[in-house]
C-alpha positions in Angstrom: -41.4 -5.4 13.4 -38.8 -2.8 13.0 -35.9 -3.2 10.3 -33.0 -0.9 10.5 -30.9 -0.3 7.3 -26.9 -0.6 7.3 -25.2 2.6 8.1 -23.2 3.8 4.8 -19.8 4.8 5.6 -19.1 8.5 5.9 -16.5 10.0 4.0 -14.1 13.2 4.5 -11.6 15.0 2.9 -8.4 16.2 4.3 -7.0 20.1 4.2 -4.5 20.6 1.2 -0.9 20.2 2.2 2.5 20.0 0.3 2.7 16.9 -1.8 5.7 14.4 -0.7 6.2 13.3 -4.2 5.9 16.0 -6.7 7.0 19.6 -6.3 5.0 22.6 -6.3 1.7 20.1 -5.9 -0.8 20.2 -3.1 -1.7 16.9 -1.6 -5.5 16.1 -0.2 -7.0 12.8 0.4 -10.6 11.4 0.7 -11.0 9.0 3.7 -13.1 7.1 5.6 -13.2 5.3 9.0 -12.8 1.5 9.1 -14.6 -0.2 12.2 -17.4 -2.6 13.1 -18.1 -5.8 11.7 -18.2 -5.3 8.2 -14.6 -3.9 8.3 -13.0 -6.6 6.6 -15.6 -6.5 3.7 -15.2 -2.7 3.6 -11.5 -3.1 3.3 -11.6 -5.6 0.5 -14.2 -3.5 -1.5 -12.4 -0.1 -1.5 -9.0 -1.7 -1.7 -10.1 -2.7 -5.3 -11.0 1.0 -5.9 -7.6 2.3 -5.0 -7.9 2.9 -1.5 -5.2 2.1 1.2 -5.5 1.4 5.0 -3.6 3.2 7.6 -4.7 1.8 11.1 -8.7 2.2 11.1 -8.7 4.6 8.2 -9.1 4.0 4.4 -7.8 6.8 2.3 -7.3 7.6 -1.5 -5.7 10.7 -3.0 -8.2 13.4 -4.1 -6.3 16.4 -5.2 -7.6 19.4 -6.7 -5.4 19.7 -9.7 -3.4 16.6 -9.9 -4.2 12.7 -10.6 -0.7 11.5 -10.5 -0.9 9.2 -7.5 -2.1 5.8 -8.7 -3.0 2.7 -6.5 -0.6 0.0 -7.9 -0.9 -4.0 -7.6 1.0 -6.8 -9.3 -1.0 -9.3 -11.3 0.6 -12.4 -10.0 -0.2 -14.8 -12.8 1.4 -11.8 -15.2 4.7 -11.4 -13.1 8.0 -12.6 -14.6 11.2 -11.7 -12.8 13.8 -9.7 -14.5 17.5 -10.9 -14.5 18.1 -8.5 -11.7 15.0 -9.5 -9.6 16.3 -13.1 -10.0 19.9 -12.3 -8.6 17.9 -10.7 -5.7 16.2 -13.7 -5.0 19.3 -15.8 -5.2 21.3 -13.3 -3.1 18.7 -13.7 -0.2 18.2 -17.5 -0.5 19.1 -17.7 3.2 16.8 -15.4 4.6 14.2 -16.8 7.0 10.5 -15.8 6.8 8.1 -15.8 9.7 4.5 -14.8 9.8 3.1 -13.3 13.0 0.2 -11.9 14.4 0.3 -8.1 14.3 1.9 -7.4 17.6 4.8 -4.9 17.8 8.1 -5.6 19.4 11.1 -3.7 20.5 13.4 -5.2 17.8 10.9 -4.3 14.9 11.0 -0.7 16.4 14.8 -0.3 16.4 14.9 -1.7 12.9 12.1 0.8 12.0 14.1 3.9 13.6 17.2 2.9 11.9 15.4 2.7 8.4 13.6 6.1 8.9 16.9 7.8 10.0 18.5 6.7 6.9 15.9 6.7 4.2 13.1 9.0 5.4 14.6 11.3 8.1 12.4 14.3 6.9 9.3 12.3 6.3 5.8 12.4 7.9 6.9 9.3 10.1 10.4 10.6 11.3 9.0 11.7 14.7 6.9 8.5 15.4 7.7 7.2 18.9 7.3 3.4 20.2 3.8 3.9 21.0 2.8 5.4 17.6 4.8 2.6 16.2 2.8 -0.2 18.0 -0.5 1.6 17.0 0.5 1.5 13.4 1.2 -2.3 13.8 -1.5 -3.2 16.3 -4.5 -1.2 15.6 -6.1 -3.2 12.8 -9.7 -4.2 12.6 -8.9 -6.4 9.5 -6.8 -9.7 9.1 -3.3 -8.5 9.1 0.1 -10.2 9.6 3.6 -9.0 10.5 6.2 -10.7 8.1 9.5 -10.8 9.6 12.9 -11.5 7.8 15.6 -12.8 9.6 19.2 -13.3 8.7 20.0 -16.8 9.7 23.5 -16.4 10.0 23.4 -13.7 12.7 19.8 -14.7 13.9 18.8 -10.8 13.3 15.6 -9.2 12.1 16.6 -7.5 8.8 13.1 -6.6 7.2 9.6 -6.4 8.3 6.3 -6.0 6.4 2.9 -5.1 7.7 0.6 -6.9 5.5 -3.2 -7.3 5.1 -4.7 -10.4 3.8 -7.4 -9.5 1.2 -10.0 -11.4 -0.3 -8.1 -11.1 -3.7 -4.5 -10.5 -2.5 -1.9 -9.4 -0.1 -1.7 -5.6 0.5 1.7 -4.6 1.9 0.5 -1.5 4.1 4.1 -0.6 5.2 7.4 -2.3 5.1 11.1 -1.4 6.1 14.3 -3.0 6.4 18.2 -2.8 7.4 19.2 0.2 5.2 22.9 -1.0 5.4 22.3 -4.2 3.5 22.0 -2.2 0.1 23.5 -5.0 -1.5 20.7 -7.3 -0.7 18.0 -5.3 -2.3 15.8 -6.1 0.7 12.8 -3.7 -0.3 12.6 -5.6 -3.6 13.2 -8.9 -2.1 10.1 -8.5 0.3 8.0 -7.6 -2.8 9.3 -10.7 -4.7 8.6 -13.0 -1.6 5.1 -11.4 -1.1 4.4 -12.6 -4.9 5.4 -16.1 -4.0 3.4 -16.1 -0.9 0.3 -15.2 -2.9 1.1 -17.7 -5.4 1.4 -20.3 -2.6 -2.1 -19.4 -1.3 -3.7 -18.7 -4.6 -4.3 -15.1 -4.5 -4.2 -13.0 -7.7 -2.7 -10.0 -6.5 -0.1 -8.1 -4.4 -1.2 -4.5 -3.6 1.8 -2.2 -3.2 0.5 1.1 -2.4 0.9 4.2 -4.7 3.2 4.6 -7.8 3.7 8.1 -8.7 5.2 8.7 -12.3 7.7 11.3 -12.2 8.8 10.8 -8.5 12.1 9.0 -7.9 10.6 7.7 -4.4 8.1 5.5 -6.1 9.8 4.6 -9.3 10.9 1.2 -8.1 7.3 0.0 -8.2 7.3 0.2 -12.1 10.4 -2.5 -12.2 7.9 -5.2 -11.6 6.3 -6.7 -14.6 2.5 -7.4 -14.2 1.8 -4.0 -12.6 -1.8 -2.6 -12.9 -2.7 0.9 -11.7 -6.0 2.1 -10.8 -7.1 5.0 -13.2 -10.3 6.1 -14.5 -12.3 3.8 -12.3 -10.7 0.7 -13.3 -7.3 -1.5 -13.2 -5.2 -1.0 -16.3 -2.1 -2.9 -17.0 1.1 -0.6 -17.1 2.7 -2.0 -20.0 5.4 0.6 -20.7 6.0 2.8 -17.7 8.3 4.9 -19.6 5.5 6.3 -21.9 3.1 6.8 -19.1 2.7 10.6 -18.1 1.1 11.6 -14.7 -2.1 13.8 -15.1 -1.7 17.1 -13.6 -4.3 19.0 -15.4 -6.3 21.4 -13.1 -9.5 19.5 -14.1 -7.9 15.9 -13.5 -10.4 14.9 -10.5 -14.2 15.1 -10.5 -15.6 17.2 -7.5 -15.6 15.5 -4.0 -19.4 14.7 -4.1 -19.2 12.9 -7.5 -16.3 10.9 -6.4 -18.1 9.5 -3.3 -21.3 9.0 -5.4 -19.5 6.7 -7.6 -17.7 4.6 -4.8 -19.0 0.9 -5.0 -19.9 0.0 -1.5 -20.3 -3.5 -0.2 -24.0 -4.7 -1.2 -24.8 -1.4 -2.8 -24.3 0.3 -6.2 -22.7 3.5 -6.9 -24.7 6.4 -8.2 -24.0 6.7 -11.7 -23.3 9.7 -13.4 -26.0 11.4 -15.8 
């Protein structure tokens, strides 16, 4: 009888390009394809090791001379809202939430374009057309939901989050909102609402993507209590973000071969260093 062994994911690295978060730094990513019957298990597993999903790809920063980008998640049990966050919840008390299957709509795309033009006109997504947007939302091999937020007074879509449902939490893959509603703090509100959703379904974490100390674009994530960052191969509580310094030493990261060897894959053990 012939027995076939499971095929291990193949990992690749992107070419260096200018970092969007820290000046004078070059960015590089380690990535692998997310496909097949074990896609959900692989997504769960690598998310716990600092990877993020983009359509059918999982990636993690792997820069040659910097380790400042840290995967961040909120420990739901440890989270306590600040006075400002309590005000945000109160301000958005009338907002209606709706969870749907990952299907793109024209209304979503119009809001997405408005958000990009106001907040990220020079970013990597600035030229994304409606077909690419649909692919971002719909091309998912794992359990995903689109969380829509409606202004009940005007029956208008005001915020959207593409969210993966992991075994141990909710992963906010990408979110956008009406930039004209500054007073509503919709970006903060969506995170607060995801914390509430996670509580309702007994999931311990809300994954936020990457926190980059020293980057104004990512500073808002450090305002949430219970924040943990993936550093040194483990999740660590970020007790005082003001004392945390980004690691930009030229020897910050291990060689690619060592990084891949120490990735824990489903049903397998990493190769330990000697």
